[in-house]
C-alpha positions in Angstrom: 0.0 0.0 0.0 1.3 3.4 -0.9 0.4 7.1 -0.4 -0.8 8.1 -3.9 -1.1 11.8 -2.9 2.6 11.8 -1.8 3.6 10.4 -5.1 1.5 13.0 -7.0 3.0 16.0 -5.1 6.5 14.9 -6.2 5.5 15.3 -9.9 6.1 18.5 -11.8 2.4 19.5 -11.8 2.1 18.4 -8.2 4.9 20.7 -7.1 3.2 23.6 -8.9 -0.1 23.0 -7.2 1.5 22.6 -3.8 3.3 25.9 -4.2 0.3 27.9 -5.6 -2.5 26.3 -3.5 -0.7 25.8 -0.2 -1.4 22.0 -0.2 0.3 19.7 2.2 3.7 18.6 1.0 4.8 15.6 3.0 8.5 14.7 3.2 9.3 11.1 2.5 10.2 9.6 5.9 13.5 7.8 6.5 13.0 4.3 7.9 15.5 1.9 9.4 16.7 -1.2 7.5 18.7 -4.0 9.1 22.4 -3.2 9.0 21.9 0.5 8.9 23.7 2.7 11.4 21.2 4.1 14.0 22.0 7.7 12.9 23.6 9.0 9.7 25.1 12.2 10.8 26.0 14.1 14.0 23.8 14.9 17.0 24.3 18.4 18.6 23.9 18.3 22.4 23.3 21.2 24.8 21.7 22.2 28.1 22.7 21.8 31.7 21.7 19.2 34.2 22.2 15.6 35.3 23.0 14.2 31.9 25.1 17.1 30.5 28.4 15.3 31.1 27.3 11.8 30.3 25.3 12.4 27.0 28.3 12.0 24.7 29.3 8.7 26.4 25.8 7.3 26.1 25.5 8.2 22.5 28.9 6.7 21.8 27.8 3.4 23.2 25.1 3.4 20.5 27.6 4.3 17.8 26.1 7.8 17.4 28.4 10.7 16.7 27.8 13.8 18.8 29.2 17.2 19.6 28.4 19.9 22.1 30.1 22.7 20.0 28.0 24.4 17.3 30.0 25.3 14.3 28.7 27.8 11.7 28.0 26.0 8.5 27.8 22.5 10.0 24.6 20.4 9.6 23.1 18.2 12.3 20.9 15.1 12.1 19.5 15.8 15.5 19.5 17.8 18.7 19.5 16.7 22.3 18.9 19.2 25.1 19.3 18.4 28.7 16.7 20.4 30.5 16.9 18.6 33.9 18.8 21.6 35.2 15.9 24.0 34.6 14.3 24.7 38.0 12.3 27.9 37.4 10.2 29.4 34.7 12.7 32.2 33.9 15.3 29.5 33.0 13.0 28.1 30.2 14.5 30.8 27.9 17.5 28.6 27.7 15.4 26.4 25.3 15.1 29.3 22.9 18.7 30.2 23.2 19.8 26.7 22.2 17.3 25.8 19.5 16.7 29.0 17.6 20.2 29.4 16.2 20.4 25.7 15.0 17.0 24.8 13.7 17.9 26.0 10.2 21.0 23.8 10.3 19.1 20.5 10.5 19.2 17.9 7.8 16.1 16.2 6.4 14.2 13.9 8.8 15.9 15.3 11.9 15.4 14.1 15.4 15.0 16.3 18.5 14.9 15.1 22.1 14.5 17.2 25.2 15.4 15.5 28.5 13.6 16.5 31.7 12.8 15.3 35.2 9.3 13.8 35.8 7.3 16.7 37.2 5.5 14.5 39.7 8.9 13.8 41.4 9.8 17.4 42.1 8.0 20.3 43.7 7.4 24.1 43.5 9.0 26.1 40.7 10.9 23.2 39.4 7.7 21.2 38.9 6.2 24.1 36.9 9.3 24.4 34.7 9.5 20.7 34.0 5.8 20.5 33.2 6.3 23.4 30.7 8.6 21.2 28.6 5.6 19.3 27.3 4.0 22.3 25.7 7.4 23.3 24.2 8.1 19.9 22.7 4.6 19.3 21.3 4.6 22.8 19.7 8.1 22.4 18.2 7.0 19.0 16.8 4.4 20.8 14.8 6.9 23.4 13.6 9.9 21.4 12.7 8.9 20.1 9.3 11.2 18.3 6.9 9.9 14.9 8.1 11.4 15.6 11.6 10.1 14.8 15.0 10.4 16.0 18.6 10.1 14.1 21.8 10.3 14.7 25.6 12.0 12.1 27.8 11.5 12.5 31.5 14.2 10.6 33.4 14.0 10.0 37.1 17.1 10.7 39.1 19.3 7.7 39.3 18.1 6.3 35.9 20.3 8.3 33.6 22.1 5.2 32.5 18.8 3.5 31.6 18.1 5.9 28.8 20.2 4.1 26.1 17.5 2.1 24.3 15.1 5.1 24.4 17.7 7.5 22.9 18.6 4.9 20.3 15.0 4.6 19.2 14.1 8.3 19.3 17.2 9.5 17.5 17.0 6.9 14.7 14.7 6.3 11.7 13.0 3.7 13.9 10.9 6.5 15.3 9.9 7.8 11.9 6.2 8.3 12.7 6.5 9.1 16.4 6.4 12.8 17.3 5.3 15.1 20.1 5.4 12.2 22.7 6.4 12.1 26.3 8.3 9.1 27.6 9.0 8.4 31.3 12.0 6.4 32.4 12.2 5.2 36.0 8.9 6.9 37.0 7.7 3.7 38.8 11.1 3.0 40.5 11.7 0.1 38.2 14.9 -2.0 38.1 17.7 -0.4 36.2 18.0 -1.4 32.5 19.8 -4.6 31.8 22.9 -4.5 29.6 22.5 -5.2 25.9 25.4 -7.1 24.5 24.6 -6.4 20.9 22.6 -3.3 20.0 22.0 -4.7 16.5 20.3 -7.7 18.0 18.9 -6.5 21.3 16.3 -9.4 21.5 18.8 -12.2 20.9 17.7 -15.3 22.8 14.3 -13.9 23.7 10.9 -15.5 22.9 8.2 -13.2 21.7 4.5 -14.1 21.5 2.4 -11.9 19.1 -1.4 -12.2 18.7 -3.0 -11.3 15.3 0.3 -12.1 13.6 -0.8 -13.4 10.2 -1.0 -10.0 8.4 -0.9 -6.2 8.7 0.5 -4.7 11.8 0.8 -8.0 13.5 2.9 -9.5 10.7 5.3 -6.5 10.8 5.6 -6.8 14.6 6.6 -10.4 14.2 9.1 -9.5 11.4 10.8 -6.7 13.4 11.1 -8.7 16.6 12.6 -11.5 14.5 15.0 -9.0 12.9 16.1 -8.0 16.4 16.9 -11.5 17.4 13.7 -12.9 18.9 12.1 -16.3 18.3 8.5 -15.5 17.4 5.4 -17.4 18.4 2.5 -16.1 16.3 -1.1 -16.6 17.1 -4.2 -16.0 15.0 -7.7 -17.4 14.4 -8.0 -20.7 12.6 -9.4 -19.0 9.5 -6.0 -17.2 9.1 -3.9 -20.4 9.6 -2.4 -20.5 6.1 -1.2 -16.9 6.3 0.0 -17.4 9.8 2.0 -20.5 9.0 3.5 -18.8 5.9 4.8 -15.9 7.9 6.1 -18.0 10.8 7.9 -20.4 8.5 9.7 -17.5 6.9 10.8 -16.3 10.4 11.7 -19.8 11.6 9.1 -19.2 14.3 6.3 -21.2 15.9 2.5 -20.7 15.7 -0.7 -21.3 17.5 -4.3 -21.0 16.0 -7.2 -20.4 18.3 -9.9 -17.9 19.2 -8.5 -15.7 22.1 -12.0 -15.2 23.5 -12.5 -18.9 24.1 -12.8 -19.9 27.7 -9.7 -22.1 27.6 -7.6 -19.8 25.5 -5.4 -18.4 28.3 -4.6 -21.9 29.6 -3.9 -23.2 26.1 -1.5 -20.3 25.4 0.2 -20.7 28.7 0.7 -24.4 28.2 2.1 -24.0 24.7 4.6 -21.3 25.7 5.7 -23.2 28.8 6.0 -26.6 27.2 7.5 -25.7 23.9 9.6 -22.6 24.8 10.1 -22.8 28.6 8.3 -19.4 29.0 8.0 -16.2 27.2 9.9 -12.9 27.3 7.7 -10.6 25.2 3.9 -10.7 25.0 2.3 -8.4 22.4 -1.4 -8.1 22.5 -2.0 -7.0 18.9 -5.2 -8.9 17.8 -8.2 -6.6 17.5 -11.4 -5.9 15.5 -13.7 -3.0 14.7 -17.4 -3.4 14.3 -18.3 0.2 13.6 -21.8 1.6 14.1 -23.2 4.7 15.7 -24.4 3.8 19.1 -28.0 4.4 18.3 -27.7 1.5 15.7 -25.4 -0.8 17.7 -26.3 -4.3 18.6 -25.3 -5.5 22.1 -23.6 -8.7 20.9 -21.4 -6.7 18.4 -20.5 -4.1 21.0 -19.6 -6.9 23.5 -17.5 -8.8 20.9 -15.2 -5.9 20.3 -14.6 -5.5 24.0 -14.0 -9.2 24.4 -11.4 -9.4 21.7 -9.6 -6.1 22.2 -9.3 -5.9 26.0 -11.0 -8.7 27.9 -8.9 -11.4 26.2 -5.6 -9.6 26.7 -6.4 -9.1 30.4 -7.3 -12.8 30.9 -4.3 -14.1 28.9 -1.9 -11.8 30.8 -3.3 -12.8 34.2 -2.9 -16.5 33.3 0.7 -16.1 32.1 1.7 -14.1 35.2 -0.1 -16.4 37.6 1.6 -19.5 36.1 5.0 -17.7 36.0 5.2 -18.1 32.2 6.5 -14.6 31.7 10.2 -14.6 32.4 12.0 -12.1 34.6 12.7 -8.8 32.8 9.7 -9.7 30.5 7.6 -7.3 28.5 3.9 -7.0 28.1 2.8 -4.7 25.3 -0.6 -3.6 24.3 -1.9 -2.0 21.1 -4.2 0.8 21.8 -5.4 3.4 19.3 -5.8 7.1 18.8 -9.5 6.3 18.8 -9.1 5.4 22.5 -7.7 8.9 23.2 -9.6 11.2 20.9 -12.7 9.1 19.9 -14.2 8.6 16.5 -17.8 8.7 15.1 -19.2 5.2 15.0 -16.5 3.7 17.2 -17.9 3.8 20.7 -17.1 0.1 21.3 -13.7 0.2 19.6 -12.7 3.4 21.4 -13.9 2.1 24.7 -11.8 -1.1 24.2 -8.7 0.9 23.2 -9.0 3.3 26.1 -9.3 0.2 28.2 -5.9 -0.9 26.9 -4.5 2.3 28.4 -6.3 1.5 31.7 -4.8 -2.0 31.5 -1.3 -0.4 31.4 -2.1 1.9 34.2 -3.5 -0.8 36.4 -0.5 -3.1 36.2 2.5 -0.8 35.8 3.2 -0.4 39.5 2.4 -4.0 40.5 4.6 -6.1 38.2 7.7 -7.7 39.8 11.0 -9.2 38.6 11.7 -6.4 36.1 8.5 -7.2 34.1 7.1 -4.0 32.4 3.9 -3.1 30.6 3.5 -0.4 28.0 1.3 0.3 25.0 1.4 2.0 21.6 -1.5 4.0 20.2 -1.4 4.0 16.4 -3.0 6.8 14.4 -3.7 6.5 10.7 -1.6 3.5 9.5 -1.8 2.5 5.8 -3.0 -1.1 5.6 -5.3 -3.1 3.4 -8.2 -2.0 5.7 -7.5 1.7 5.4 -6.8 1.4 1.6 -10.5 0.2 1.3 -11.8 3.4 2.9 -13.6 6.1 0.7 -11.1 8.6 -0.7 -12.3 11.6 1.4 -12.1 10.1 4.9 -8.8 8.4 3.9 -7.2 11.6 2.8 -8.4 13.5 5.9 -7.0 10.7 8.1 -3.6 10.8 6.4 -3.2 14.6 6.3 -4.4 15.7 9.8 -1.0 15.2 11.5 2.2 17.2 11.7 3.8 15.0 9.0 0.8 15.2 6.6 0.9 11.5 5.8 -0.1 8.1 7.1 2.2 5.8 8.9 3.2 2.2 8.0 2.8 -1.0 10.0 6.5 -1.1 10.5 6.3 2.2 12.4 4.1 0.5 15.1 6.4 -2.5 15.1 9.6 -0.4 15.7 8.0 1.2 18.8 7.1 -2.2 20.1 10.6 -3.5 19.5 11.9 -0.6 21.6 9.7 -1.5 24.5 10.7 -5.1 24.1 14.5 -4.4 24.5 16.3 -5.6 27.6 17.6 -2.0 27.7 14.0 -0.7 28.3 13.5 -2.2 31.8 13.0 1.3 33.2 10.5 2.2 30.5 7.2 1.2 32.2 3.6 2.4 32.2 4.0 4.4 29.0 1.5 4.9 26.1 3.3 6.3 23.1 1.3 7.4 20.1 2.5 6.3 16.7 0.5 8.9 14.8 2.8 11.5 13.1 1.6 13.8 15.9 -2.1 14.1 15.1 -3.4 17.7 15.1 -6.3 16.7 17.3 -6.2 14.6 20.4 -2.4 14.3 20.4 
C-alpha cells in the first residue's frame, strides 16, 4: 500500500499545485533497515543538568556521533537538550537560546529530544518548569517540518544510564512516525535497565508471543522482533492459519491457532509457551477488531464482541501467564491501543472504549509487576494497511493529512515502537503509552 497523494505532489504538476495552493507537501520519511547505522550524521547536544556530562558517552555506546560545539555551516541530524537543570520558569528561555540558532542547520528527517525530570517527582517552581517542557516539545513538533520529530523524555534521578534504548529509538529512523510524545523512564522506580550485549540484535535469545500475527501490523511486529533476534510465536484465528504459518515459517518461528476469546484460550496459550519454549519474554497483544456503528444503531452482541477481543482477552491471557510464572524475569507485556481510545471517533464507541481500556490496563499493572517485568502500549493513528486502503477517498485523505507529517504511517512504524519497548535495555520504561500517529493535530 502506498500514499498516492505523496507520489503526486512529487511530480512537476504536483509541485506547482503545492506551491500555488498551499497544499500539504509531506516529506518522504526515512525508515530503518537491518544493518543501517542508527544515525547517519551528527547529534548536537546542549543544556545543563544531570546528563550534560554523560550524554556524549551514552550516544557513543550506541555508535552515534555527537558534539556539544555548534560550528557555523555544520549540519546536524538531531538535537538533544538536557533540561533537567531548569528549576524555574525564567530559565526556560535557555530552550530558545539553544534551539533557535540551530533549527535551520538541521538535515532532512531530523530528530530532537528534550530530556527532563518527571514533574511528579519534584516540587514548586521546578515542577512548573519541568511540566512546561511538554508544551514546548509538542509545539516544536508541529513546527519542525522536513519529516522531523520532537520528543520529551522524563528521566527520574538515578536512571540516567537506563536511557540508552530510548535514545537509540528516538534519534534513529525507527521512530519515523512518532512525534510530540512524552516518555517516562524510572517513574515507577523500576529495576535499572539490563545490559544489551549487541545493539544490532537486542532481542537475541528472547521468545516473543504476538497475537494477530498473520498479516498487517501483527505481521510487521513479528518481522521486526525476529530481525532484532527474537524467536517469534505467532497466534491468529483458525481462519488465518495458512497466512500465519507462511509468515512464521519465513521467520523460523512457531505458531498457534485459536480464538483468544475462548474460555480455555489463556490456559492453552500458557501451556504452549511453557512446554515448547520454557516461558516467554515478550507478549504483544495486537489482535483486534472493529465493528463500527453509531451507538443508536449498535447491537449488544457486536458491542460486546469488540470488548471481548480487544481488551478482555488480553487481560485474561496476561493474568494467566503471570499467575503461572510463564512470563520470564525482565519480561515485556505490550498492548496495542489506538488514537480512537484517546480522541474518539464517530461510530467507534465500542472500539474506542476497548482501546481506552488498553490504556487503563497499562495503568493498572505498571506499579504492581515484579522481577523487572514491564507493561507499555502503543497507540497508532492512521496506519496505511489493506483495511484503510479500502476506505472512501475523502475520509482516507483526511485521516492521512491531519497530522504534523501530513501522511499516514506504515505498519513497521508501530512494530519499531514495540521492539523498543521489548528491548532488555528498556526495563525502566514502564507504564508508557506512546502514540504512533505522526503527531495528530487533534487529540495528540
